[in-house]
N, C-alpha and C positions, 0 to 999 in steps of 0.2 A: 331296449334302450338303456336301461339302468345297469345292464351287465357290460357295457362298454365304457372305456375310459378314454378321453381324447388323448392321442400321442402327443408328447412334447418334442419340440425341436431337439435334434440330437446335440445341438451346440449350446443348449441351455444347461448350465451346471447347478449344483445344488445351491450355490449362493444366490444365484439370479432368481430363484423361486422362494427364497427364505423371506419370511415376513417377522415383524416384531410387534407384539401386542401392547397395549396401553400401559402394562406393568414392566415394559422393557424386556420381556422374555421371547426369545427368538423361537419360532416354530415354522413347520411345513404342513400344507394341506395334503392329505393322502392322495386326492385325485390329481395333483400336480406331480407329486413325488413318485408315485408307483410306476408311471410309465418310463421314467428315467431308470428305474430298477429292473426294467424288462417285462413288466407285467402288462399284458394287453387286455385281459379280461378282469373286470372289477371283482368277480367272484374269487379268482385266484389271489388277487391283491388283498381281499379281506381275510382270506385264509392265512396269508403271510402276516398280517396285522395280528390276527388273533394268536399265532404262535409267538410273537413277540411279546404280546400282552402277558401271555402266560409265562413267558421267561421272566418278565418284569415282577409278576407275583411271587414266583419261585425264589427270586432273589432278595425278597423281603420288602420290595418297594410298594408304595400305594399307587396302584395302577392309574387311578383317576388323575393323578398329578402329572402324568406323562402322556396319557391318551384321552382325548376329550371328544366325545361325539358331537359333531357339528352338522348332523344331517338336516335336511330341510325338505318342505314339501314344494314340488315343483308341478307346473301346469303342461301337460303334454299337447301335442298338436291336436288331439281329439278333445281337448278341453278337459281331459280327465286329470285328476291329481294323483300323484305318486310320490312316495318318499324317496329322495335322493340321498344315499348314504354317504358320508364323509367323515374324516377324522382330523382333528388338530393335533400334530404330533411335535413334542418337543425334541431337542437333540438326542436325548437319551433314548427316546422311543424309536427315532430313526435308526440310532445305532444298533438297537436290538433287532430291528427289522433286517438290517443288513447283515447282522451276524447270524440271523437264523435262515438267511437265504442260501441258494446253491452257489458256492464260491466258484464253480465251473463256469458260471456265467459272467461274461466280462463286466456287465453293469454291476453286478452284485460285488465282485472283487474290487471295482472301483469305489464303490460306495463304502465298503469295509475299510479301505485305506483312508478315504476322506474323513469318515465319522470318527476313525480311531485318532487321527492326527488332530482333529479339532476338539475332541474330548481331552487329548492330552494338553492342547493349548489351554483349555479351561482350567485344568487342574493346576498348571504352572501359574496362571493368572491369580487364581485363588490364594496362592502361597506367597505372592509378592507383598512387600510393604507399599504404602500408600504412594510413594514416589515412583515405584516400579510399576504400579498399576496405571498411574497417570502417563508414563512413558509408552507402556504397552498400548493403551487406547490411543495416544497420539500417533503411534506408528499405523494403528488400524484405521485411523481417519485418513492419513495419507494414501493408503492403499485403496480405501473405498472411495475417496475423492476422485482418484485417477478413473476408477470404474465409473462413477457417475459422470464425469465429463465426457467419457468415451460413449455413454448412453446417450447423453444430451446431444453430442455431435451427430450420432446416428439418428436421432429424433428431429434433425433440421436446426438445432440451436446454432446461432451465429454470434449473438451478443453474449458471450460468457461472463462478462463483467456484471451486467445487469442480471443474469440467470443466478450468478453466485450471490449477489447481493439480495435477491429475492429470497434465497434460503435463510439468510440472516434476519431479514424483516419477518420471515414467518416464525422463526424461533424466538427472537427478541423483541419484535414489534418496533425495530428501528433498522436503519442502514448500518453497515459495518463501519463507515466513517463516523457516524454518530456514536456508536458503541465504543469505538476506540477513544473518542473524545471524552465521553463519560468516565470510562476507566483510566484515562490518563496514560495510555500506552501508545507506542509507535505503530505506524502502518504496518500490517502483517504480523503483528506480535500477538494477536488475540488468543489463537489456540496454544501458543507457547507459554502464555501466561495463565491459562485456564487450569482449574482443579479438575479432579477425577469426575465428580458429578457433571460439571458443565462440559467437559469432554465428551462424556457419555450421552449427554443430551444431543451434542453436535453429530456424534455417530449415529444416533438414532434418526435425526433429521436427514443425514445423507443417504443411509440406507433404505429409509422409506421413501424418499423422493426417487431414487433409482428404480425401486420395485414398482412404484406407482406409474412412472413413465413407460415401463416396459408392459405392465399389465393393462393399463388404459390406452396403450397406443397413442400417447401424447405426441403431437407434432408441432413444430415451430417455436419461436421465441415466446409468443404470448402465452400459449397454453403451458409450456414448461415452466415459465416464471410464475404462473398461477398454481401449478403444482407444488 
């Protein structure tokens, strides 16, 4: 049982399984990522992860900063307990796994392109001045919001105004209209008037909501607003 990994839908891309931890660091779980890269057996997946970890060490990086063991003990059907191996991988770790894979495999070639582009975007972001970073995150929010509302629609959400407002209540503890009143801004101006840190918090809110709706199979207006 532990040598198998559950295949992920071919339509699921890397962003849809990305998660963000409490320190706002994005990461992927190996058991969700590796099927997308074409690995059907966990043993083969672990070999690929080991090669990437070795490359990390050889590049002078502290491997534990990028590869985190998140294995857990699970109960099997026979009531026996067995260790289920898994890894928390940051973007650099995923990049190394892709780079050390077989480029003749379509899944690996796609992953190499994806993580190379995303790594380059991060490099550009780090070089931006404060206002440039704010505009960069604002554009990311616009993109992720479109994705979230598409996910919400597929989950059966019909009251999008209430759903959107629930997101602001979750982050700020008040409705959007109350927030706009307190800040003294016009309707619809919140994100355009927000600084980098506040925008980043909203981006975190949006991406985590999208991820949880998909992962927990949330359905309908009430559940989605609660999420």
